C-alpha positions as CSV (number, residue, x, y, z in Angstrom):
1,M,280.0,50.8,287.1
2,H,278.9,52.7,290.3
3,N,275.8,54.7,290.2
4,P,276.1,58.6,290.5
5,T,274.7,58.9,294.1
6,K,277.3,56.6,295.4
7,L,280.1,58.3,293.8
8,I,279.1,61.7,294.6
9,Q,279.1,60.7,298.0
10,K,282.5,59.1,298.0
11,F,283.7,62.4,296.1
12,S,281.8,64.6,298.9
13,E,283.8,62.2,301.4
14,G,287.2,63.2,299.9
15,D,287.6,60.4,297.4
16,S,288.9,62.3,294.2
17,T,289.1,59.4,292.1
18,A,285.3,59.0,292.5
19,L,285.1,62.4,290.3
20,N,286.6,60.5,287.2
21,Q,284.0,57.8,287.4
22,L,281.2,60.4,287.8
23,F,282.3,62.2,284.9
24,E,282.3,59.1,283.0
25,I,278.6,58.7,284.0
26,I,277.2,62.0,283.7
27,Y,279.4,63.4,280.7
28,D,276.6,63.6,278.2
29,E,274.5,65.8,280.6
30,L,277.6,68.0,281.2
31,H,278.1,68.2,277.6
32,S,274.7,69.1,276.9
33,V,274.9,72.0,279.5
34,A,277.9,73.1,278.1
35,K,276.8,73.1,274.5
36,K,273.8,75.3,275.6
37,Q,276.3,77.7,277.0
38,R,277.8,78.0,273.6
39,S,274.3,78.7,272.1
40,R,273.7,81.6,274.8
41,W,275.6,84.4,272.9
42,H,273.7,85.1,270.2
43,G,274.0,81.7,268.7
44,T,277.5,82.0,267.6
45,E,280.2,79.2,268.4
46,T,282.0,81.1,271.0
47,L,282.7,78.3,273.3
48,N,284.7,75.2,273.2
49,T,282.3,72.5,274.7
50,V,285.0,69.9,275.5
51,A,287.3,72.5,276.9
52,L,284.7,73.9,279.1
53,I,283.7,70.3,280.5
54,H,287.5,69.5,281.1
55,E,288.0,72.8,282.9
56,T,285.0,72.3,285.0
57,Y,286.4,68.8,285.9
58,L,289.6,70.4,286.9
59,K,288.2,73.4,289.0
60,L,285.9,70.7,290.9
61,W,288.9,68.4,291.3
62,K,291.1,71.3,292.7
63,N,288.4,72.7,294.8
64,Q,286.5,70.0,296.0
65,P,283.0,71.1,297.4
66,N,282.3,70.1,301.1
67,H,279.0,68.4,300.7
68,I,277.0,67.4,297.7
69,E,273.7,65.8,298.2
70,N,272.9,64.4,295.1
71,K,273.2,64.3,291.2
72,R,271.1,67.5,290.7
73,H,273.2,69.3,293.4
74,F,276.4,68.2,291.6
75,L,274.9,69.7,288.4
76,A,274.4,73.0,290.0
77,I,277.7,73.2,291.5
78,A,279.2,72.3,287.9
79,A,276.8,75.1,286.5
80,K,278.5,77.5,289.0
81,A,282.0,76.3,288.1
82,M,281.1,76.6,284.3
83,R,280.1,80.4,284.9
84,Q,283.2,81.2,287.0
85,I,285.2,79.4,284.4
86,L,283.8,81.7,281.5
87,I,284.2,84.9,283.5
88,N,287.7,84.2,284.1
89,Y,288.7,83.5,280.5
90,A,286.2,86.4,279.4
91,E,288.2,88.7,281.8
92,K,291.4,87.4,280.2
93,R,290.1,88.2,277.0
94,A,289.0,91.4,277.8
95,A,292.1,92.5,279.3
96,Q,294.0,91.4,276.2
97,K,291.9,93.4,274.0
98,R,292.4,96.5,276.2
99,G,296.2,96.0,275.9
100,G,296.2,96.3,279.7
101,D,298.2,94.0,282.1
102,F,299.7,91.3,280.5
103,I,297.8,88.0,281.3
104,P,299.4,84.9,279.6
105,V,296.8,83.4,277.5
106,T,297.2,79.9,275.8
107,A,295.9,79.1,272.6
108,D,293.3,76.9,274.3
109,D,292.2,79.9,276.1
110,L,291.5,81.8,273.0
111,N,289.3,78.9,271.6
112,L,287.1,78.8,274.7
113,I,285.7,82.3,274.3
114,A,286.6,83.1,270.4
115,D,284.5,86.4,270.1
116,D,285.5,89.6,271.8
117,H,281.6,90.5,271.7
118,A,280.7,87.3,273.5
119,A,283.5,88.0,276.1
120,E,282.1,91.4,276.9
121,E,278.4,90.3,277.0
122,L,279.6,87.5,279.4
123,L,281.4,90.0,281.6
124,E,278.2,92.4,281.7
125,M,276.1,89.1,282.8
126,H,278.7,88.4,285.4
127,L,278.4,91.9,286.9
128,T,274.7,91.9,286.6
129,L,274.3,88.6,288.5
130,N,276.6,89.8,291.1
131,K,274.3,92.7,291.8
132,L,271.3,90.5,291.8
133,E,273.2,88.1,294.2
134,K,273.4,90.7,296.9
135,L,269.7,91.8,296.3
136,N,268.1,88.3,296.2
137,N,270.3,85.5,296.5
138,R,267.8,82.9,295.8
139,Q,266.7,84.5,292.4
140,S,270.4,84.5,291.5
141,K,271.0,81.0,292.3
142,V,267.7,80.1,290.2
143,F,269.3,82.0,287.4
144,E,272.6,80.7,287.5
145,C,271.1,77.0,287.6
146,R,268.6,77.7,284.8
147,F,270.6,79.8,282.4
148,F,274.5,78.7,283.1
149,G,273.2,75.0,284.0
150,G,270.4,74.6,281.5
151,M,268.6,72.8,284.6
152,T,264.8,72.5,284.2
153,V,262.3,73.9,286.8
154,D,262.1,70.5,288.7
155,D,265.8,70.0,288.6
156,T,266.4,73.6,289.8
157,A,263.8,73.3,292.6
158,F,265.3,70.0,293.7
159,A,268.9,71.4,293.7
160,L,268.0,74.2,295.6
161,N,265.4,72.6,297.8
162,I,262.7,74.8,296.9
163,S,259.1,74.3,295.1
164,P,258.9,74.4,291.2
165,S,256.4,77.3,291.8
166,T,259.1,79.1,293.5
167,V,261.6,78.4,290.9
168,K,259.1,79.7,288.2
169,R,258.5,83.0,290.2
170,D,262.1,83.5,290.9
171,W,263.1,82.8,287.4
172,Q,260.7,85.1,286.0
173,A,261.8,87.9,288.5
174,A,265.4,87.4,287.8
175,C,265.0,87.6,284.0
176,N,263.0,90.6,284.1
177,W,265.5,92.2,286.5
178,V,268.6,91.1,284.6
179,Y,267.1,92.3,281.2
180,S,266.4,95.7,282.9
181,E,269.7,96.0,284.0
182,L,271.4,95.0,281.0
183,N,269.3,97.5,279.1
184,K,270.1,100.5,281.1
């Protein structure tokens, strides 16, 4: 079996078959990240963990990142992909609920975000993070890694190439800002 660093290098160089082996090696970590996402929304079972991991795999396979430095960087990219996947499904669910434009939704889509309230919260969070990204891109990335990726302070620091103390400051500032925006 290969080590993650070599597989990430191969994948980064365009070898899409390395992604299969990489996912096998780090599946447990990705499962943990996806499971944390499930519990974020008032502790309800709103997300199908396995579906989220598989959708992340497909997204990374279809939209291969140009350069991945290491495993932590890969996990940060996977966290961003998970956020995008969740937002896409939440938008589909919200559009369907409003009776707006018809968007085909499969049974698997409905299982990914099974709660309308969770979908609305996720969309609010997404809009708030988009605002934060415009105001302070680094704080937005820190929030994304910690909140969506479930990464530790040290892992976030390593992935973003900043110090742990900067991560702590940015995390606190981002949390405060997001909280105040969501409670307006």
